[in-house]
Structure formats: structure tokens, C-alpha cells
N, C-alpha and C positions, 0 to 999 in steps of 0.2 A: 402795192409798194410798201416797203418798211419805212416807218416815220419815226420810230423810236430806237435808241441805241442802249446797249446794256451798260449797266454801272460798273461792272466787274473788269473794266478795261485793263487794269494794271495788275490783275492777279493771274498767276500761273494756275493751271489746272492741278488738282492734287494728286498725290500718289494713289495707285491702285484703281479699282473699278469705281467709277462714279455711277451711282444707281439713280436713277429718276425715270517706189522705186520705182536720132537722125544725124546725121552727119551734116557738115556745113553746106555741102553741095547737094544733099539729097532732099527730096520732098518729104513732107512730114508723114508720120506713120499713119496708115489707113486701117480701117476695120471692115474690110470686105473680103469674102471668101476668095482665096486664090490670089490676092494681092500680095505685094511684098511687104509683109506686115512690118518688118523691121528694117533698119539700115544696117546691112551686114558688111563687116570687114572681113579680114582674112580669119581662117580658123586655125585653131591649134591648142596646145596645152602647155602649162609650165612644168618645168623639171621639178624634182622633189628637194633640191637643195634649199636649205634655209638661208643661205647667203645670196647675195645679188650675183646674176650671171648674165653674161652678155650674148646677144644674139648676133648672127652673122648678117652682114650687110645684104647678102643675096636673098636672105629670107625675111626681109623687113615686111611686116604686114601692111595692109592697105591703110588702116586707121593711123599708123605712125608716120605715113607720108601726106596725110591730109593737111591742108592749110586753111587758115581763117577766112571768113568772108567779112562783109561789112567794112568798116573803117580800119579794122586791123589788117585787112588785105592791101591797103594803100601803101604804095612805095613812098617813103618819106623818112627824113632824118637819117639817112644813109642805111635804112633797113628796108628790104624788099619784101614786104608782106610779113606774115607771121606763120612760121613753121616750127617753132620750138626746137627740140633736140633731134630733129630729123636726121641730121648729118653725123650724129654720134651713135654709141652703142646703146642697145636696149638692155637695161638692167632690171631685175626684179628685187624688190625690197619687201622685207616682212618685219622690220624693227625700226625703231626711231633713229638708232645710230646710223644705219645704212641710208636711210631716207635723207637725213641731214648731210651726210657725207657726199652724196651725189647731187643733192639739190644745191649745195653751195659751191660745188666745183667749178673751176674755170672752163672745163671742157664741155662740149654739148653732150646731153644725155636724154634718152627717153626712159623715164623712171616709172616702172610699173608697180603700184602698191598692191600687193596681194594679201589681203586680210585686214585686220583692225590694228591700227598703231594708235597708241594713247600718248598724248603729249606730256612730257614731264619737264619742268613743273607745269601744273594747269595754267592755260593761257599762253604757252609758249607759241611764238610764230616763227617758223623757220625762214631765214633770210635767203630767198631764192636768188640765184645768179642768172645771168642772161643765158639764152639758147637752151632752155630746158623744156621738156614735156613731162609733166607729172600727171599720170593717168591711173585710174582704178582698174584693176583686173576684173572685167565683167562687173558684176554688182557687188563684189566682195571688198573692194577698196574703200576703207573707212578711216578717217582722221578724227580722233575723239579728244575733246578738251583743248583745242588749239587750232592753228591755222598756218597760213603763209604770209610773208611780207616781201613785197617788191619795192626796193628803194630807188633813190634818184638815179636815173639813167639806166636801170635794168630794163632789158628789152628782149623781144622774141621768146616769150614765155607762153606756154599753153598749160592750163590747169583743167583737167578734164575727167569726167566720169567717176568722180569721187563723191562719197558722203562725208561732209565735214560737219560736226555736230557737237553739241553739249559742252560748251565752256561757260554756260549759264551759271552765275555765282549767287543766285538767290534774290537778286534785286532787279525788278522789272526794268526801270528806267536807270540803268547802272551808269553812274558817273565816275566810278572808281576803277573799273577794269576795262581797259581797251582791248578786249580779246575778241578780235574779229575772225571770221573764217578767211577772208582774203583782204588784205589792205595793200594799197598801192600808193606810194608817194613819189610822184615825178617819174613813174615808169612809162614806157611807150611800147607799142606793138605787143598787146596781151590779148589772148583768146580765153575766155572763161565759158566752158561748154559742157552741157549734160551732167551737171553736178546737183546733189541734193544738199542744200545748205539750211541749217535750222538750229534754233535753241542755243544761240551763243549770248556771251555776256554783254556785248556791245552790238556792232553791226554784222551783218552777213557779208556784204561787200562794201568796202570803202574805196572810192576812187578819188584821190586827193592830190593837191599840189601840182596841177597841171598835167596828171596822167593823160595820156592821149593815145589815139590809134588803138582803141579798146573795142572789142566786141564781146558782148555778153549774150549767150544763146542757149536756149533749150535746158535752162536751169529750173529746179524747184527751190524757191525761196519761201520758207515756211516757218510758222510758229516763233515769231521773233518780234521784238519791239521795233527795231531799226533795221530795215531790210537792205537798202542800197542807197548810200549817200554819196554824192558827187560834188566836189568843190574844194573848199578850204583854200581859196586863192582869190586874188583880185584881178588876175589876168583872164582874158576870154580867149583861150587858145585851143582848148581840148576838143577833140572830134570822137564821138562815141556812137556805136551802134548797139541797140538792145532789142532782141527779137525773140519771139517764141519762148518767153519765160513764164512760169506760173508763180505769181505772187499770191500766196494763200495764207490767211490768217497772220498778217504782218501789220502792225499798227501804223507805222510811219516810214518815210522814205521809200516810197514805192515806184520809182525812185524819186529822191529829191535832187534836182539838177541845177547846180549853181554855177553861173559863169562858164557855160559850155558853148563854144563857137558853133558847133554843129552836133545836135543830139537828135539821132534818128531812132524813134521807137515804134516798132510795128509788130503786129500779130502777137501781142502779149496777152495773157489772161489774168486779170486781177479779180480775186474772189474773197469775199468776206461772208462767212457763214453767219446765219441770223441768230443761232442759239449757242454761241460759244462764248468763252470768257476773254476772247481777244477781239477788239473792234478796231477797224481801220479808221484813222482820223482823217486821212486823205489818201489819194491815189497818186497819179503823176503829177509832179509839181515842177514847173519852170520858174527859176529864180534869177535874180541879177540880171546879167547881160545875155542869158541863154537865148539861143534860137533853136526852137524844137519843132520837128515834124513828127506828128503822132498819127499813125495810120493803122486801120483795120485791126484795132485792138478791142477786147471784149472786157467790159467792166460789170461785175455782178455783186450787187448787194453792198457797195461802198458809199460811204459819206464823202462828199466833195471829191468826186472821182477825177477831175482835172482842174488844176488851179495854176495861176500864174501871178507873178508880180507885175506891177505896172511897167517895169523896165524890161521885161522879157518879152519875146516874140514866140508865139505858139500857133501853129497851123494844124487843125484837125481834119482828117478825111477818113470816112468810112467806119468810124468807131460805133460800137453798140453798147448801150447802157440799160441794164436790166435791174430794177428795184434799187436804183441809186437815188441818193438825196443830196441836196446842198450844191455846192459850187461845181459848175461845169463850164469852163472858160476857154476862150481862144482870142487871138487878136495878133496883128502885126504881120509882117512878112518873114519868112525863114529862108529856106534854100531848097534846091532839088537834089536829093540824095543821089540820083543817077549821074550827076556830075562827077561823082567820086567813085561809084562802083555800081555793078548790076545787082539787082534783087528781084524776087518774085513775091507778090503778096498772095497769101492764102485768103480765101473768102472769110469775112469776119464771122459768119454764122458757123464756120467749121472750126473756130480757133479753140473753143473749150474742149472738144473731143480730141483734137489733134495735140494740143498742148498737154492735156492730162496724160494721154497715152505715150507721147513722145518725149516729154521732158524728163530730166533725171538720168541716172546711170543706166547704161544699156548693157545687156549681157555679152554683146559681141564687139564691144570696144575694150581695148586694153588686153586683149588675149593674143597670143603669139604662136605661130606654127614653128618657130625656130627649134624648139626642143621636142616637138611631137614625134612619136615613133613612126616607123615606116608603115604605110597603109596598103592593104591589098583590096582589090576591087572584084566583086563578082556581079555579073550583069544578069538581069532577069527580063525577059520580054515574052508575052503571050504568043507572039507571032513567030517565035523561033529565031529572031535576030540576036538574041543575047545567048549567054552560055547555058542559061536554065530557063525553063518555061513556067515554073512556079517558084514562089518565094520560099516555100518550105524546102524545096530541093536545094536552093542556094544555101539555106541555113544548115542543111545536113552536110554539106560540103565544107563547112567551117571546121578546122581541125580542133579536135578536143583539146581543152586547156590551152588554147591559143594565148600568146602573150602580147600581141600587137593587134591594132585595130583591123577589123575586116569590114569594108563598106559593101553592102548589098545594094547595088544600083538598079532601081526598078523603073522600067519604062512605063509610059502612060498606058493605062488600061484598067479594067475591072478584073480583079483576081479574086474569084469565089473559091476560098479556101480557108482552113484554119492554119495558123502558124504558131509553133512553139519553139522558143529559144531556150534550150536546157541550161542548167546551171553551169555545166562544164564548157560553155562557149561564151566567155565574156568578151568585152570590147567590140560588140557588133553594132553597126549602123544600118538601119533601113532608111534608104533615101530615094524619094521619088525624084525622077528627072524631068517631069513636066514643067511648063511654065506657071502652073498653079498647083496648090495643094489638092485640089479636086480632081486633077488629071490622073493621078494614081490612087487607086481605091482597093483596099483589101477588106473583103466583106463576107460574112456568113451569117446564119440565122438560127443558131442553137439557143435555146433557153434552159433555165434550170430544170424545167419539167419535161424537156424534150427526150424521149427514149433514145438510148445509145444503140448503135447498129447491131451489136452483138446480143441485144436483149437482156443485158445484165442489170439494167436499171435506167436512171436518167443521168443527165450530164452534171446536175448540180450547179450552183451559181459560178464557182470558180472555173468549172469545166466547161462552162458555156462560151468562154472567151474566144473571140475571133482571132486576136493575137495574144499569146501568153508569154510574158517575159520572165524568166527565172534567173538569168545571168546578170551579174554586176556590170556596170560601166556600159549599159545599153543606151543607144541613141536612136531617135526617129525624127526625120524632118521631111517637110514638103510632101506630105502624102495624107490620105484619109483612111481611118480605120473604122469600120461600121459593123453594127449588129442590126440586121433588118428583120429580126423575128416578128412575125405578124401577130400581134396581140389580139387583133379583132378576130382573126380566123382561129385562134387557139387560146381564147381567154378562159378556157377551163383548165389549163395547166399553169404551173408556177412560171411567171413571166419574167423573172430576173434574167436579164440577157446582156452579158458583158461584151463590150466591144474590145477593150484593151485592159488587160490584167498585168500589173507588174508585181513581182515578188522578189525584189532585188535592191541593191544599193546603187547609188549614183546613176540614176536614170534621167536622161534629158530628153524632153519632148519639145521640139522647137518647130514652129510653123506647121502645126498638124491640125486635123479636124478629127475629133473623136465623137462619134455620133451613135445614138441609140434611143432607148426608152427608158426602162427601169434598170438601174444599176450599170450605166454606161461605162464608167471608168473606175476599176478597181485598183487601188494602190496599197500594197502591203510590203512588209518586210519579209525576207526569206524565212525567218523564225522569230519568235519573240525575243531571243537573245541577240539577234543581229539587227542593226538599223536598216531602214529602207527609205533612203532619201530620194526624192523625185523633184525635179525642177521643170515646170512646163511654162513656156513663154511664147508670145506671139501666136496663140493657138485659140481654138475653138472647143468647147465641150457642150454638147447638146443632149437633153434627156428630160425625163418626167419625174421619176421618184428616186431619191437617194442615189443620184446619177454620178456623184463623186463620193466614194466610200472606201473604208479600209483602214489599216493600222499604220500606214506609212507616215513618215515625216515629210510632208510634201508642201511645195510652193507652186501656186498658180499666179503668174506675174504677167501683166500687160496682155491679158487674154479676154475672151468673150465667153460668158457662160450663158447659154441660150435655153430659156425655159420653154417647154413644149407641152401641148395639150395631150391628154391621154387618148386612147384609141376611140373612145366613145364621145370625144368632143369636150370632156370636162376638164377644168382646171383646178387641180389640187395636187400639189406636189412639194418636194422637198430637195434642196440642192445636195447638201452634204450629210453624210452619216459616218462620222469618224469613230473608230474603235481603237483609239490610242493607248498603248500601255502606259502605265503610270511612270512618271519620271521622263518621259519623252515628249517631243513636240508633235502636234497633229497636223492640221491643215492650216496653211496661211493663203489667203487669196488677197492679192495686193494690186493696186493700179489697174484694176480690171473693170469690165462692164457686164452688168447683169440685164439682159434683154429677153424679149420673146413675146409672141402673140398669145398671151394668156390673159385670164380675167384679172382685174386689179386685186391686190392683196390675197392672192391664192397660193403662193409659195413661200415655205419657210426657208431660211438660209441653212438651217441644220438642225440635226437632232442626235442625241447620243446612242450609238449602237454598242451596247454591252453584249458582244457576240457570245452566244450560248449562256446568257445570264450572268456573265463574269463580272462581278461587282468590283474586282481589283482594277479594272480598266478606268482610265481617266480621259475620255474623249475630249478633243480640243478642235474647235474651228475659230479662227480669227479672220474677219473681213476688214480690210482697212483701205483707205485712199482709193476707194472704188466709187463707180457710179451705179446706183441700184435703180432699175426700172420700177414702173408701177406695179408689176407683178409680185413684188415682195411684200409680205405681210407686215402690218404695223408692229406686231409682236413677232419678231422674225425667227424665234427659236421654239422648238417643239419637244415634248417628252417622247419617249420611246420604250416599249417593252417594259413598263413599270418603272423605268428610270427617269428621274427628272433632269432636264438640262441644267437646271440652277445648281445641282450638285457636281457639275463638271465644268469644262472651261469653254465657254462660248461668249464671244464679245466683239464689238465693233470699234473702229476708230476713223474719224475724218472722212466718213462716206458722204457722198452727195446724190442728188437725183431725187425724183419723186417717191422712191421706195425707201429713202433714208428717213431717219427720224431722231428726235431728241432722247437724251438718256431717261430711263425709267427702270422701275423694277423688273419690267418685261423686256427691257432693251438696254443692257449694260454697256457703257462706253469705257474704253480705256482712258486713263489719264495720259498727258504728254510723257511724264517720266515713265510710266509703265510701258507705253508704246515704243519708247526709244530702245527697249530691250527685246522687242518683238519684231525684228527686221528680217529681211531675206537672209542676210549674213548670220544671224542668230540661228536660223533654222538649218542652214546648210554646213555651219561649222567649218572645218578645214577643207571642204570641197568647194572649189571654184568651177561651176559648169562651163565647159568650153566645147563648142562644136568642132568636131574633127573627123 
């Protein structure tokens, strides 16, 4: 148990390397093969226009029809629940002028923020009008340097799936700049859901002046002095639900709840890291006349995790406290939340993993099918019930230089074949139709040293791929791609055996399993002069040595990286081997979990692959906001081929778990400022991955 606190509580981390990214009615995200890893809305893509554009009512995606849970769902004050701009047009905005125009309009709108919008002047808070949904497009929607204000009487507002960040003005306990991410003064029926809020000049969320019928769910509140303040009133009338939020590295107001008639907090994860420059002074705080019910929440590393005033009532049930110190209080009688609405509690032990993986922006919220092009479907089934019996036969049937998406729908079964999607067949989706990603398996067993059938030589690493993608705008979902080369039987040949190789731009891998041994997943650009962006989410990658490698600009988000023993039972491996060209971004692994049945401290996170001895390359791997299992080495980076990792770009940020560690010369950590420029959106640029 930690008994001391750090003295640098009020200091921001410095620039550069310090050396030393569910729905209201859905269950939380799971991490089991074949499970519905994410909460998926309708699929689609945005049009190319920079201006806002409306969607037809008949094509309204599922996420735009969803309504709030908790107190925001209660019919009161003339408002029947909280549904935002559901009854209005869907518009897409990419600049501040359009965002403000639609957010302040008198009509209802669903406003999709596609890309990063910087507030001007810094600290600007857009005054949102009633009947609005403001939602980020997948993980790309960001508001920088300001936020939103909901004034007296504003109601029926949803703020969802956004990253709102960086109005911080240089003073930790800032009394001069009231620059919040979201401030509400006397609003009602508001749903704040699946946002990433951080690094603001004042609070992340302020609920003030009798704001009521508020639900705050599945948000990440991070790296700030004041997380979530509630009160600024002598009245005791507000009703608020706060659930499945991740309070991480926030000093105070976690939340501070003053004069709230009914405050229901459940399944939240409050985490204070032991070796950072931000230390929480307290956790949940019931003040004034508040009546609070606090259920099945998980507190890790906090001082004073639960506190109350003598005038407040606080009932605790089922909470877990790990390495906490100081005040942990309860007393008085509160209320039964089920009198007002239905809800389901997750087991407290599951809260850290569920909230880490499920909170914050989701890639499938905020996307719309309204402007998606027409889609053709080709069916594959081994038993002959589809149009084709093999996946390659369906690929061969795709017209050359096709301009619209073709979905190859693959029925459950094991397809032992190799598949190549050539560069002249873009916009192809491989989709398994089973109930689990394990039900549809494409597998083969070639390795680099396997002789080719014509006797001309061996396959080589790239040629060993079970599935090879050379066409842009490729997607794969709900299936497994495997290379089952038997290293034990053939350990006398080169064992690099690729399951999936991509050599294309705008590749989306969603809810897939990519499994093998050495060199499982190869991600490259089509050529050094062309980018090769890959976005993997809700997926699994399994391997032994360098099993995520290549020259692509690639993001692995909300996924599981499983470390595997070698064929002889030994544990000694490496996860990534980037060969990033200079001036480009390499691999970003974020919001993910590293696990596996391997020896403690036996795997490196990465090493620099200077392919062919090319010294001009600048390999990059960043691992951030992830949970590292015990298999990760204390010094997690390794040299390769005579090149030192210290001469390239390898770093961590805000990782947790037994394999994480403190900054050192062998373990560089990014500063907050540096990390703010190394986000998913920074990797993907003008591309918003959308399943279609």
C-alpha cells in the first residue's frame, strides 16, 4: 500500500521525452475471442465536401437515434428523456464557423465533427442551444483550446464521442481562466458520453446552478487539476447519474458533488498512478445537502478515496479500494436509484478492464451511411451455398479498377488457401458472417523458407502471407487470418510466416484475429513514396517475434496483443519491428492490452528494423494508455541489426499494469505536451476510418 505522496502535485510534465482513445443501452466492451468487442452503430462514410451536409431521415444511423440512460432518461420539466438532435438533420462540420452556426441554431441538429477544430480565441466556449447532438466522427472529432457552454434552460443536449483538450494556460490551479471542456449553468436533460476530456485551464466538466437530469457516462477524464465539479447553488434539486467513467491523473473534483438531491455514481474507475507528477487529493466527495449512492466503483492508488461533509448522506455498496490511503467515509440514508430508472451493475472486479477499454471515443459512433456509395456483395461458402467456394475466387470476380465497395461475405468455415487482393481492386471488404470472429478462418502455412511449387526458390517473408492486400481502402471484419506454419517440424528453414500483409493505404481491420508465430502481421506502404495507413480496432494479434512489423503508419486501438511462447517452449520475443521512413509516423498502440502465457520480463515492446541496413529509416513505435502484462521487459526496447533503438523513436505514455514502469534512460516516457500531438487523429490525418 502506498503511504507517501509526491511533492510535485502542482507541476505539469515537461515538454519532450522525460528520461529516467458502448452505447447507453449496451453492455461494456469485452475482451474475449468471438465476443462483440465493440458497441457497433450503423456503418457508412462521409462525403468529401468540406461544408456541412445533411443526411436523409430514412438513412439515420443507429447511434443518432440512441437516447440517454440514468437521470437524463427521466421524463420531467416538460422534456421526455434526452435524445438531442435526433429529430433534425445530420450535418458534418470541419471548421469552427460551421460548428458554431449549427450548435447555436434554434432547430434540432445532429452535428458530426469530422476532424480537429481549434477554438479561436483560445478558451472560447460555444453556447449550445437546445435539441442538439454534437458527436465526433469515429475517433477523429477533436475540439482544441476550448469547449461548450449550456446556459439556463438549455435542454435535450447530447455531447458525445469527442476529444476536448488543451485549453491549459500554464497555471496548474488556474483562477484566471474559466476555460472548461463542458460547462452547464441551469441546463437540464444533458447526456455527456464517450468523450476524452483533458488538459484544460479550469475544469473538465462543471455542472452548476441547478443543472439537473444529467447523465455522464463512459468518458475519460484525464490529466487535469479539476475534473468534475457539481454545485454552485444553495438549492438541493439536481438529479445526476455518473457511470463507467475513467478518472485518471486528476487532482481534485473526482467529482465534487455539492447540494445534489440524487447523485448516483456506479461502475466508475478512479486511478492515480504512483510515479507521476499529478496526485489526487481526494476521490468522490459528497458535500452540503447531497444524497449520494456509490456502487461497484473501483478506486486505485488514491488518497482520501471517498469523503463526505457532516451534512451529506452517502451510501456505499460493493466498491473496491486498492492501495488507497486516508478518508473512506459513508453515512446517512440516501435513495433507491431504481425508483427513477433501470440500470445494471457490472461486477466491481471487471470495472478497470471494462472502463479502460470502453471509455472514450469509439470508431463506430458518429459515422453515417447516408453518403456511402452503393455496395455490391459476393458470397463465399465452402459447401457451395454461396456464389463462390473460395475467397480468392470471389476476389477474382471483383471488377478491375472498381469505384464502389464490394463486400465479400464469407460464411463460417475454415478456408485453407492464400488470398491476394491486387492493387487494381480497391474498396474490397472481407467479412465473416458467423456469430464470432473465430467462426470464419482463412489459413495457410507458408514460411519465408518454404520452397515454391515451381521449384524457383522460396516464398520469402512477404510471399509467405496467407492474405496479401495490395489495394487501397481495404477492410476486414469478423474473421480470423492465420498462418499455421509448423516451426517445430521445419525449424531448419527460415520461419518468418506472415498471416496478413498489407501494402496499401486506408486499411481498416475491425474485430479480427490475426494469429501466427514470427512476423504475424506485416503492414507496409505500397511504395516508399506512398503512405500506408492502417487502423486496427477491437481485434487480436498473436505471435512470438517481431509479429507486428513493417513501414506503414499504423494504429492498433482497443485491441489485445497476445505474447506467445516459441515452438520449443521458450519465452523470448519482441512485439514490434517498425521500418518507418523518415518524416512519417510508424506504429501507435493505444488503449490496448498486452497479455500472454509467457515468462515474466521476456518480451520487448519493439526494436528498430532498418530493412536492408538502410540508415535513412527512422523507425517509430509509441505505446500509450495501455495495460502491459508481466511478460513485458523492464527495459522494453531492444537494438536490432547493429542499430540502436535510442537513435530512433520509441516511447511510452500513461501505461499501466505489471509490465509498465517508471521513466528512465532505458524507458523513455512522453510528456503530456508531447503526447497530446501523438493521438490517433495525428496518425490518420484526413482519413476517418468508417466500416462500410
